[in-house]
N, C-alpha and C positions, 0 to 999 in steps of 0.2 A: 790559371794555369790549370788550379783542380777542376773548374769548373768545366774549362774548355775539354779535359780528357773525359771527364763525366759523361758532355755531351756526345763526344765523339764516340765511348763506348755504348753509348745509347743509341747513336746512329747505327756502327756496325751490328750488335746484335740484332736489332729491328730488320734492317738487311738479309741477315744469314738466315731468319726466322724466313722472311718473304722468299728467298731463294729455296731452301729447303724444300717451301709447300711448290714447288712448278714440278714441273716433267722437263723434257727435253725441250720440247718443242717451243716453250714459254721462259725457259731459263734466259734467252739471249732477251727479251723484254725487259726481266725486272733487272737485268744487270744493266741496261744502259737510264732506266727510272732509275736505280741505285746511283748511278754515275750522274744522272743530270743533277740529281738533289747534293749530292755531294758537292757539287761543282758549286752549286747556289749557297751552299752554307760556307766552303772554304773561302769562295770569295766577298761575301760580305763582309761591309766593314759597322762598326758603332758609329752610328749617328753622330753621337756627342762628340766622337774624335774628329769625322770631319768638319762640323761645328767650331772646332778648334784648330783645326787646319789650317794656317793662312793661304795656303796651295790650292782651298776645294776654290771653284768656281762660284762667283758672290749669288749668281743667280740659282743654284741649285743649293749653295746654303741656305737661302729664303726659303726656299720648297720644304727643306726639310725639317726647318725651324719651325714651321708650319705645320708638318706632317706629327713631331713629339707633343705638339699642342694638342691637336686633333688624338690623337696616338692615347695622351694621358685625360681627355674628354672624355674617350670611348671606356675608361674604368672608371674614374670617379663622379661621372655622372648617368652614363648607360648600362654601369652595372656591369661589363662586357671583363671577360679575362686581366689579370694584369701579369703579365708576364713579359717575356721578350722579343714575343712577335711585334714587326713590324717598329722596333729599336735597333735596326740594323738594314743597310743599304745595299745594293747589288747594283753594278752595272753591266748589261748586258750586251753585246755586239749583236744583236739582233731585235725586230721588232716587237716577236711573243715570247715568254718564257718557256710553254710546251703547244703542240698540234697535235690536236683530238681527231682521229678518227671516227666517223661516223658509218654506217651501213645499213640496209634496209634489204629483203626481196627485191625482185623487180615489181610485183606485183602484192606488195604489203607498205605499210608505211608504221607497220611495228617494226622499233628498233631490235637489231640485234644489241643481247646482253653478253656482257663481258664482266666478270665475278672478280672478286680481288679481297683482299685479308682489308679488316681497318673499314675499308669504305664499302665493301658491301658489292652487290651488282650492280653498274652503272651502263647507260648506253653509250659509250665511249670508248674509245683506246688512246694513250696520252702517251707523247713522245717530245722527249727535248731537242730533236730532229727533224727537222721541217722534211729533210730529204727522207727519212728514214719512217715518217706519216705515209707521206706519199707513196713510197715503195709499198709497205704494208697495204694500202689503199688500193694499188694495183691488182696486188694479189685477189682482193676482195672483189676487187672488178671482176678479174678474170673467174672468178667461180658462178657468177651471173649477178653479181650484189651490186647495186644502186649504195654508190661511196660518196662523202665530202670530206674533204677534211679543212679542219677551220684553228685558226689561230687563237692562244687565250691570254690575256695580258698578265692575270692571276690566280693563283690557285691557293688553297687552305690546305696541309698538313694536318689539321682538326689538333691542334696543342700538341703535334708529338714532337715538332721541330719549332726553333724559333724563325715563322716563315721571315723573310724580309720584304723590305720597301724593294720594290723594283723598279729600274731606270723604263720596262714597259711599260708601264702606266701613269708613270711621272708629267704626263704632257696633258689630263686631266685638268680642267679646273679646281678651282677649290673646294666646290660643294659636292662634284663628281667622284673626286679622291676621299672627301671624308668619307661618301656613300658606301664607296666602296671598300673602306676599311672598316666601316661599321658592320657592312653586310660579311666579310670575312673572318673577323673577331664573331659574328654573330655563330656561325658552323662551330667555333670552340668552345660554347654555352652548352648548344644541345643540337644533338646532330645523329641519328635514327638512320645506320647502313640501309641501303639498298632500297631508301623512299626519296628520290630526287625533289617529288612535288613537295613535301612537308618539308623538308630541308630547305627549301629554295625559296617556297612561302614564309617560312619562321623567320631566314635573313631578312626578307625582304623588307616584311615586316617591321623588325628591328633595325634596318637601315633608315627605312622612310620617319619613321619617330627616333631615331639619333639625327638626321638630318634636319627636324623642325627643330627640337631642342639645341641642336649645333648654331643654328640660325639665330636664333633667338637669345645665347649666351654672349652672341659675338654684334647683337643690332643690327643683323641681316636678313630682319624677314621678309624684306621685296625680293630678293633671290628664290623663295620657295616656290613664289609662283611660277617662273622660269624652270625648276627642276620638276616641280609636279606637272609641267606642262609635257615636259621630257620625256616621263613615265609614260602619260598619257597616248600618246603620239606611238611608242614604245610599244604601251599595252596594245593599244589598233592594228598597230603593223600584224600583232602575233596571232592578235584573233582572227586578222583577215586572211593571214597565212592559214590558221589552221581549220575555219571554215572552207575556205580552198582543200584542204587537205581530206575532208571527210565525203570530197566527191569522190578524189583518187579514190577513196578506200570502197564507197560505194562501186566503183565502175569494178574493182578487182575480186570483187565476187560476183558478175555476171558469169553466167556459164555460157564462154561465148570463147573461140579459140585464141590462143597468145598469138597468134598475129593480129586480131581482132584488141583485142586488150592493148598491143604495144600502140597501136595507131590512134586508140583511143586517148589513150595516154599521154600520149604526144601533144593531141587536142588540147585535153584538159590543160596539159601546161602554159599552153599558148595562151589558154583563156585566161591563167592568174596571170600573166602579165600583162597583156593586152587588156582585159575587164578589171578583173579584182585587184590587182594593185593599179590600176588607172584611178577608179574609182577613190580611193585608199589617199591618192596624191591627188584629190581633187577638193577631200574634206580637208585637208592641210594647207593649206594654196600651192600646190605643183611644188609639196616638197620634193626633193629629189635624193635624200639620207640613205636609201636602201635600196636605188637603181642598180648598183653595182652587184649586191647580192641577188635581186628577182632576176637578173638577164644573165649571169652566170651559171651555167652548170644547174641548172635548179634541177632536182629529182626527188626522188623518196627519201634519203638520205639527208640530206638538206634541209627538207620541210619537217621531218621529225624535229634537228635540233631546236628547233619552236615550239618544244612541248610545254604543255601550259605549267611552268616555273611556277607560277600565281596565281595554282588552280585555289591554294587554301588560304592565299593573303586575305579577302574580308571577314573569313572565320578566324585567323589568328589576331586580325585589329579588333574584331568582337572581342576576345575575349582576353584582348588587353585591355578595353576599356572596362571592362566589368572585373578588371583589378584595378579600379582607379587609376590607369595608368603609373601602377607601383611595377619598373621593370623587374625586379627582383621575384615578386610571386609572381609578375607573369612566366619568368624562365621557371620556374617552381611546377606552374601548370602545363608547360608545355613538357616539360621532361616526366608528368606525368600522362599526358597525352603519347609521348613516343615510347614507352613503356606497356602500351595494352598492344591484344592483336590486333592485325592490321583491320579486321571488322571491326570493332570494338572504336576504334580509333578515325576509321572513317564514319564512322554513325553519330559521334561526338563533334566531328569536325562540321559535317553535314547538317548538325542541328544548329550550330553557330551561322551559319553561312546567310545571310541577308535574303 
């Protein structure tokens, strides 16, 4: 009971601090964020209790047992934080836990930034309600921005709170579920406010190494090929879309009228679907996994969500190799990189790139 009171007090103080930092315009936004996080915390149930409860669905029980094994592995074999994160379960009656709003000017692929305490500046604004997210997107659209609303199955509070396992990502197969847990826990290990590419590349490096070790520990290395192929397809798709985005950015630099830019923009967006994406599909045997994403409301904001989150992945993998795959030493070196100023950090990461 005392632990619960301490957690509630910590949560309340953190939320009050956030609210005190806001003006009237953003007060409602932080209020919904506080209420949403509180709801997740309030609804959660200890996984151990669910496993002991005879009323728990057997299929859910089996999945939760596997998650606890993965969670223990993350701390014992990957040296990731050993805390209460992912030792609770929250069932949600919705497909996503939050919806992120992305926005970009009509003639730019540079993301609009929002800055928050703790997380720093990021290129999205998250809502626990899909309706609220879409209402904010409509407001931005009315101001002339390209907008996109995307659902998110999981997110990290960076160790401030005990992040629960959510029903929104329970449909993943075991390998991708383990990958998600390792990735999110990596954000608790090292996090650099305001540098998404650094954070995501680091967490992806931990995720990949973690999956390799996890599959080896359960004698399931053959599954590794499928996981790595999934990542290769995903990276090829992202690279294809980023190359197309560069064509749009070049267009926006032309000294022509807005009407001409608008017409050329629509032609380029059509070309992305008809040619660039079509060639990607051919490379992967007619793969249709991304059809809906590409064919629905493609614009600047949607394309910027594919920012190069893995930009520095090869550098982090090289750094891990230089530490003889010793993860604690690797985390220390990453923390040292995070402590540098942005120019020094970029130079050192660039030197590690193949």
